[in-house]
Every structure is written in C-alpha cells, then in structure tokens.
mmCIF file of the C-alpha atoms, coordinates in Angstrom:
data_MODEL
# 
_entry.id   MODEL 
# 
loop_
_atom_site.group_PDB 
_atom_site.id 
_atom_site.type_symbol 
_atom_site.label_atom_id 
_atom_site.label_alt_id 
_atom_site.label_comp_id 
_atom_site.label_asym_id 
_atom_site.label_entity_id 
_atom_site.label_seq_id 
_atom_site.pdbx_PDB_ins_code 
_atom_site.Cartn_x 
_atom_site.Cartn_y 
_atom_site.Cartn_z 
_atom_site.occupancy 
_atom_site.B_iso_or_equiv 
_atom_site.pdbx_formal_charge 
_atom_site.auth_seq_id 
_atom_site.auth_comp_id 
_atom_site.auth_asym_id 
_atom_site.auth_atom_id 
_atom_site.pdbx_PDB_model_num 
ATOM 1   C CA . VAL A 1 1   ? 57.105 45.019 -11.253 1.00 0.00 ? 1   VAL A CA 1 
ATOM 2   C CA . TYR A 1 2   ? 58.181 42.112 -13.476 1.00 0.00 ? 2   TYR A CA 1 
ATOM 3   C CA . LEU A 1 3   ? 59.386 38.695 -12.267 1.00 0.00 ? 3   LEU A CA 1 
ATOM 4   C CA . VAL A 1 4   ? 60.822 36.121 -14.714 1.00 0.00 ? 4   VAL A CA 1 
ATOM 5   C CA . GLU A 1 5   ? 61.488 32.586 -13.371 1.00 0.00 ? 5   GLU A CA 1 
ATOM 6   C CA . SER A 1 6   ? 63.833 30.080 -14.941 1.00 0.00 ? 6   SER A CA 1 
ATOM 7   C CA . GLY A 1 7   ? 65.632 26.828 -14.116 1.00 0.00 ? 7   GLY A CA 1 
ATOM 8   C CA . GLY A 1 8   ? 62.708 24.341 -13.944 1.00 0.00 ? 8   GLY A CA 1 
ATOM 9   C CA . GLY A 1 9   ? 62.850 21.003 -15.723 1.00 0.00 ? 9   GLY A CA 1 
ATOM 10  C CA . SER A 1 10  ? 62.642 17.267 -15.309 1.00 0.00 ? 10  SER A CA 1 
ATOM 11  C CA . VAL A 1 11  ? 64.824 15.366 -12.862 1.00 0.00 ? 11  VAL A CA 1 
ATOM 12  C CA . GLN A 1 12  ? 64.947 11.927 -11.261 1.00 0.00 ? 12  GLN A CA 1 
ATOM 13  C CA . GLU A 1 13  ? 64.074 11.450 -7.615  1.00 0.00 ? 13  GLU A CA 1 
ATOM 14  C CA . GLY A 1 14  ? 66.822 12.594 -5.474  1.00 0.00 ? 14  GLY A CA 1 
ATOM 15  C CA . GLY A 1 15  ? 68.133 15.065 -7.955  1.00 0.00 ? 15  GLY A CA 1 
ATOM 16  C CA . SER A 1 16  ? 68.642 18.882 -7.582  1.00 0.00 ? 16  SER A CA 1 
ATOM 17  C CA . LEU A 1 17  ? 67.480 21.924 -9.379  1.00 0.00 ? 17  LEU A CA 1 
ATOM 18  C CA . ARG A 1 18  ? 68.147 25.623 -8.823  1.00 0.00 ? 18  ARG A CA 1 
ATOM 19  C CA . LEU A 1 19  ? 65.463 28.055 -9.767  1.00 0.00 ? 19  LEU A CA 1 
ATOM 20  C CA . SER A 1 20  ? 66.141 31.689 -10.468 1.00 0.00 ? 20  SER A CA 1 
ATOM 21  C CA . CYS A 1 21  ? 63.816 34.661 -10.475 1.00 0.00 ? 21  CYS A CA 1 
ATOM 22  C CA . VAL A 1 22  ? 65.000 38.134 -11.913 1.00 0.00 ? 22  VAL A CA 1 
ATOM 23  C CA . GLY A 1 23  ? 63.051 40.956 -10.700 1.00 0.00 ? 23  GLY A CA 1 
ATOM 24  C CA . SER A 1 24  ? 62.760 44.403 -12.459 1.00 0.00 ? 24  SER A CA 1 
ATOM 25  C CA . GLY A 1 25  ? 60.729 47.547 -12.253 1.00 0.00 ? 25  GLY A CA 1 
ATOM 26  C CA . TYR A 1 26  ? 61.192 48.027 -8.580  1.00 0.00 ? 26  TYR A CA 1 
ATOM 27  C CA . THR A 1 27  ? 63.827 48.317 -5.875  1.00 0.00 ? 27  THR A CA 1 
ATOM 28  C CA . PHE A 1 28  ? 64.635 44.731 -5.454  1.00 0.00 ? 28  PHE A CA 1 
ATOM 29  C CA . LYS A 1 29  ? 66.562 45.012 -2.273  1.00 0.00 ? 29  LYS A CA 1 
ATOM 30  C CA . ASN A 1 30  ? 63.638 46.472 -0.331  1.00 0.00 ? 30  ASN A CA 1 
ATOM 31  C CA . TYR A 1 31  ? 61.090 43.839 -1.244  1.00 0.00 ? 31  TYR A CA 1 
ATOM 32  C CA . CYS A 1 32  ? 60.249 40.573 0.581   1.00 0.00 ? 32  CYS A CA 1 
ATOM 33  C CA . MET A 1 33  ? 60.196 37.648 -1.764  1.00 0.00 ? 33  MET A CA 1 
ATOM 34  C CA . GLY A 1 34  ? 59.082 34.060 -1.843  1.00 0.00 ? 34  GLY A CA 1 
ATOM 35  C CA . TRP A 1 35  ? 58.270 30.866 -3.879  1.00 0.00 ? 35  TRP A CA 1 
ATOM 36  C CA . PHE A 1 36  ? 54.936 29.300 -4.242  1.00 0.00 ? 36  PHE A CA 1 
ATOM 37  C CA . ARG A 1 37  ? 54.039 26.017 -6.002  1.00 0.00 ? 37  ARG A CA 1 
ATOM 38  C CA . GLN A 1 38  ? 50.957 24.509 -7.197  1.00 0.00 ? 38  GLN A CA 1 
ATOM 39  C CA . ALA A 1 39  ? 50.303 20.950 -8.630  1.00 0.00 ? 39  ALA A CA 1 
ATOM 40  C CA . PRO A 1 40  ? 47.250 19.978 -10.642 1.00 0.00 ? 40  PRO A CA 1 
ATOM 41  C CA . GLY A 1 41  ? 44.315 19.388 -8.360  1.00 0.00 ? 41  GLY A CA 1 
ATOM 42  C CA . LYS A 1 42  ? 46.274 20.551 -5.203  1.00 0.00 ? 42  LYS A CA 1 
ATOM 43  C CA . GLU A 1 43  ? 46.146 23.762 -3.252  1.00 0.00 ? 43  GLU A CA 1 
ATOM 44  C CA . ARG A 1 44  ? 48.835 26.350 -3.793  1.00 0.00 ? 44  ARG A CA 1 
ATOM 45  C CA . GLU A 1 45  ? 51.577 26.170 -1.237  1.00 0.00 ? 45  GLU A CA 1 
ATOM 46  C CA . ASN A 1 46  ? 53.902 28.970 -0.008  1.00 0.00 ? 46  ASN A CA 1 
ATOM 47  C CA . VAL A 1 47  ? 57.176 26.994 0.025   1.00 0.00 ? 47  VAL A CA 1 
ATOM 48  C CA . VAL A 1 48  ? 59.556 29.613 1.348   1.00 0.00 ? 48  VAL A CA 1 
ATOM 49  C CA . ASN A 1 49  ? 60.046 33.316 1.995   1.00 0.00 ? 49  ASN A CA 1 
ATOM 50  C CA . ILE A 1 50  ? 62.953 35.685 2.476   1.00 0.00 ? 50  ILE A CA 1 
ATOM 51  C CA . ASP A 1 51  ? 62.826 39.290 3.710   1.00 0.00 ? 51  ASP A CA 1 
ATOM 52  C CA . ALA A 1 52  ? 64.850 42.193 2.772   1.00 0.00 ? 52  ALA A CA 1 
ATOM 53  C CA . ASP A 1 53  ? 67.405 41.407 5.593   1.00 0.00 ? 53  ASP A CA 1 
ATOM 54  C CA . GLY A 1 54  ? 67.847 37.823 4.302   1.00 0.00 ? 54  GLY A CA 1 
ATOM 55  C CA . LYS A 1 55  ? 65.796 36.192 7.163   1.00 0.00 ? 55  LYS A CA 1 
ATOM 56  C CA . ASN A 1 56  ? 63.741 33.348 5.796   1.00 0.00 ? 56  ASN A CA 1 
ATOM 57  C CA . ASN A 1 57  ? 61.107 30.765 6.653   1.00 0.00 ? 57  ASN A CA 1 
ATOM 58  C CA . THR A 1 58  ? 60.501 27.503 5.052   1.00 0.00 ? 58  THR A CA 1 
ATOM 59  C CA . ALA A 1 59  ? 57.469 25.146 4.925   1.00 0.00 ? 59  ALA A CA 1 
ATOM 60  C CA . ASP A 1 60  ? 57.810 21.850 6.796   1.00 0.00 ? 60  ASP A CA 1 
ATOM 61  C CA . SER A 1 61  ? 57.369 19.918 3.575   1.00 0.00 ? 61  SER A CA 1 
ATOM 62  C CA . VAL A 1 62  ? 60.599 21.214 2.148   1.00 0.00 ? 62  VAL A CA 1 
ATOM 63  C CA . LYS A 1 63  ? 62.581 22.085 5.238   1.00 0.00 ? 63  LYS A CA 1 
ATOM 64  C CA . GLY A 1 64  ? 66.138 20.686 5.002   1.00 0.00 ? 64  GLY A CA 1 
ATOM 65  C CA . ARG A 1 65  ? 65.968 20.211 1.281   1.00 0.00 ? 65  ARG A CA 1 
ATOM 66  C CA . PHE A 1 66  ? 65.155 23.665 -0.240  1.00 0.00 ? 66  PHE A CA 1 
ATOM 67  C CA . THR A 1 67  ? 67.146 26.818 0.409   1.00 0.00 ? 67  THR A CA 1 
ATOM 68  C CA . ILE A 1 68  ? 66.146 30.279 -0.604  1.00 0.00 ? 68  ILE A CA 1 
ATOM 69  C CA . SER A 1 69  ? 68.658 33.158 -1.226  1.00 0.00 ? 69  SER A CA 1 
ATOM 70  C CA . ARG A 1 70  ? 68.927 36.473 -2.907  1.00 0.00 ? 70  ARG A CA 1 
ATOM 71  C CA . ASP A 1 71  ? 71.474 38.449 -4.704  1.00 0.00 ? 71  ASP A CA 1 
ATOM 72  C CA . ASN A 1 72  ? 70.465 42.016 -4.554  1.00 0.00 ? 72  ASN A CA 1 
ATOM 73  C CA . ALA A 1 73  ? 73.248 43.146 -6.773  1.00 0.00 ? 73  ALA A CA 1 
ATOM 74  C CA . LYS A 1 74  ? 71.876 40.945 -9.523  1.00 0.00 ? 74  LYS A CA 1 
ATOM 75  C CA . ASN A 1 75  ? 68.230 41.490 -8.663  1.00 0.00 ? 75  ASN A CA 1 
ATOM 76  C CA . THR A 1 76  ? 67.898 37.785 -8.475  1.00 0.00 ? 76  THR A CA 1 
ATOM 77  C CA . LEU A 1 77  ? 66.115 35.368 -6.195  1.00 0.00 ? 77  LEU A CA 1 
ATOM 78  C CA . TYR A 1 78  ? 67.142 31.752 -6.032  1.00 0.00 ? 78  TYR A CA 1 
ATOM 79  C CA . LEU A 1 79  ? 65.589 28.434 -4.898  1.00 0.00 ? 79  LEU A CA 1 
ATOM 80  C CA . GLN A 1 80  ? 68.120 25.633 -4.418  1.00 0.00 ? 80  GLN A CA 1 
ATOM 81  C CA . MET A 1 81  ? 66.250 22.349 -4.355  1.00 0.00 ? 81  MET A CA 1 
ATOM 82  C CA . ASP A 1 82  ? 67.985 19.187 -3.241  1.00 0.00 ? 82  ASP A CA 1 
ATOM 83  C CA . GLY A 1 83  ? 66.787 15.744 -2.504  1.00 0.00 ? 83  GLY A CA 1 
ATOM 84  C CA . LEU A 1 84  ? 63.756 16.180 -4.805  1.00 0.00 ? 84  LEU A CA 1 
ATOM 85  C CA . LYS A 1 85  ? 60.741 13.915 -4.537  1.00 0.00 ? 85  LYS A CA 1 
ATOM 86  C CA . PRO A 1 86  ? 57.999 13.142 -6.920  1.00 0.00 ? 86  PRO A CA 1 
ATOM 87  C CA . GLU A 1 87  ? 55.568 15.108 -4.567  1.00 0.00 ? 87  GLU A CA 1 
ATOM 88  C CA . ASP A 1 88  ? 57.608 18.283 -5.372  1.00 0.00 ? 88  ASP A CA 1 
ATOM 89  C CA . SER A 1 89  ? 56.447 18.151 -8.911  1.00 0.00 ? 89  SER A CA 1 
ATOM 90  C CA . ALA A 1 90  ? 54.557 21.419 -9.493  1.00 0.00 ? 90  ALA A CA 1 
ATOM 91  C CA . MET A 1 91  ? 54.540 24.858 -11.095 1.00 0.00 ? 91  MET A CA 1 
ATOM 92  C CA . TYR A 1 92  ? 56.789 27.039 -9.104  1.00 0.00 ? 92  TYR A CA 1 
ATOM 93  C CA . TYR A 1 93  ? 56.030 30.784 -8.946  1.00 0.00 ? 93  TYR A CA 1 
ATOM 94  C CA . CYS A 1 94  ? 58.228 33.661 -7.733  1.00 0.00 ? 94  CYS A CA 1 
ATOM 95  C CA . VAL A 1 95  ? 56.433 36.371 -5.814  1.00 0.00 ? 95  VAL A CA 1 
ATOM 96  C CA . THR A 1 96  ? 57.268 39.730 -4.312  1.00 0.00 ? 96  THR A CA 1 
ATOM 97  C CA . GLU A 1 97  ? 55.841 42.517 -2.310  1.00 0.00 ? 97  GLU A CA 1 
ATOM 98  C CA . ARG A 1 98  ? 57.028 45.582 -0.436  1.00 0.00 ? 98  ARG A CA 1 
ATOM 99  C CA . CYS A 1 99  ? 58.195 44.231 2.950   1.00 0.00 ? 99  CYS A CA 1 
ATOM 100 C CA . SER A 1 100 ? 56.127 46.877 4.919   1.00 0.00 ? 100 SER A CA 1 
ATOM 101 C CA . TRP A 1 101 ? 52.901 45.742 3.187   1.00 0.00 ? 101 TRP A CA 1 
ATOM 102 C CA . TYR A 1 102 ? 53.658 42.045 3.402   1.00 0.00 ? 102 TYR A CA 1 
ATOM 103 C CA . ARG A 1 103 ? 54.474 42.158 7.075   1.00 0.00 ? 103 ARG A CA 1 
ATOM 104 C CA . GLN A 1 104 ? 50.978 43.572 7.671   1.00 0.00 ? 104 GLN A CA 1 
ATOM 105 C CA . HIS A 1 105 ? 48.821 41.634 5.233   1.00 0.00 ? 105 HIS A CA 1 
ATOM 106 C CA . ARG A 1 106 ? 50.882 38.456 4.641   1.00 0.00 ? 106 ARG A CA 1 
ATOM 107 C CA . GLU A 1 107 ? 49.964 38.450 0.866   1.00 0.00 ? 107 GLU A CA 1 
ATOM 108 C CA . TYR A 1 108 ? 52.104 38.978 -2.270  1.00 0.00 ? 108 TYR A CA 1 
ATOM 109 C CA . ASN A 1 109 ? 50.718 41.085 -5.128  1.00 0.00 ? 109 ASN A CA 1 
ATOM 110 C CA . TYR A 1 110 ? 53.342 40.369 -7.728  1.00 0.00 ? 110 TYR A CA 1 
ATOM 111 C CA . TRP A 1 111 ? 53.739 37.053 -9.340  1.00 0.00 ? 111 TRP A CA 1 
ATOM 112 C CA . GLY A 1 112 ? 55.951 35.614 -12.055 1.00 0.00 ? 112 GLY A CA 1 
ATOM 113 C CA . GLN A 1 113 ? 54.705 33.320 -14.810 1.00 0.00 ? 113 GLN A CA 1 
ATOM 114 C CA . GLY A 1 114 ? 55.944 30.240 -13.288 1.00 0.00 ? 114 GLY A CA 1 
ATOM 115 C CA . THR A 1 115 ? 58.419 27.527 -14.077 1.00 0.00 ? 115 THR A CA 1 
ATOM 116 C CA . GLN A 1 116 ? 57.610 23.815 -14.208 1.00 0.00 ? 116 GLN A CA 1 
ATOM 117 C CA . VAL A 1 117 ? 59.382 21.193 -12.033 1.00 0.00 ? 117 VAL A CA 1 
ATOM 118 C CA . THR A 1 118 ? 58.769 17.516 -12.618 1.00 0.00 ? 118 THR A CA 1 
ATOM 119 C CA . VAL A 1 119 ? 60.406 14.846 -10.507 1.00 0.00 ? 119 VAL A CA 1 
ATOM 120 C CA . SER A 1 120 ? 60.068 11.276 -11.623 1.00 0.00 ? 120 SER A CA 1 
ATOM 121 C CA . SER A 1 121 ? 60.525 8.162  -9.479  1.00 0.00 ? 121 SER A CA 1 
# 
C-alpha cells in the first residue's frame, strides 16, 4: 500500500487549498480513507474520514469548511479546504485501511508521507 499526498502550500487566512492523495498497491475502492493533521507541539487530529460507500464524518474543528471526497476511478482521495485559518497550519497525512478492519478497530495502518499546509494571518 502506497499513499502519496500533494497540494499543500502556503496561503493567506480565508484562502483555499485542495489536497490530493493517490493510492496504489491495493483495491482503492474497498478501503476506508481519511486525513489526519499534526502541528508542532500539538496532538495528532483525525480531521475527516470517508468509507467505501462515500459516507463521511468530519471533526467539529473543520466542519463546514473542509470537504472530503474520493474518485475511485482515479484512485485518488481529496480534501477541499476552504476558509482556512492559521490554526489549520499542520502537516496533513492521508491514511487508509480495509473498511472491514477499520470499522472494528477504528485505526488506520497505512499512512502517506504528509504534505505541509501553512496559513498566515
């Protein structure tokens, strides 16, 4: 399983970014996926998740501003981030796991290398 994120960068407060994550080495459409983030000195946060059927859940901290989606034909996961705030600055990680395992354990075993998002005020 390989996950490669892209799309991070530096933006002004209120701006937007779209992160992408291309998965390979597994049957993409059958896996649950998500995005985590971690800023220096802060705990890792599970920002948003999406299952194989497209159902998703979002952390309160980003609800209404971040949207997760997936394109199974392209083996790609997206995170549309709008209304960015300085507190959204972090390394963002794409994650995946077989849905059958994730639903039981609520853990992801496969992580990408991360992409940095920096929001300035």
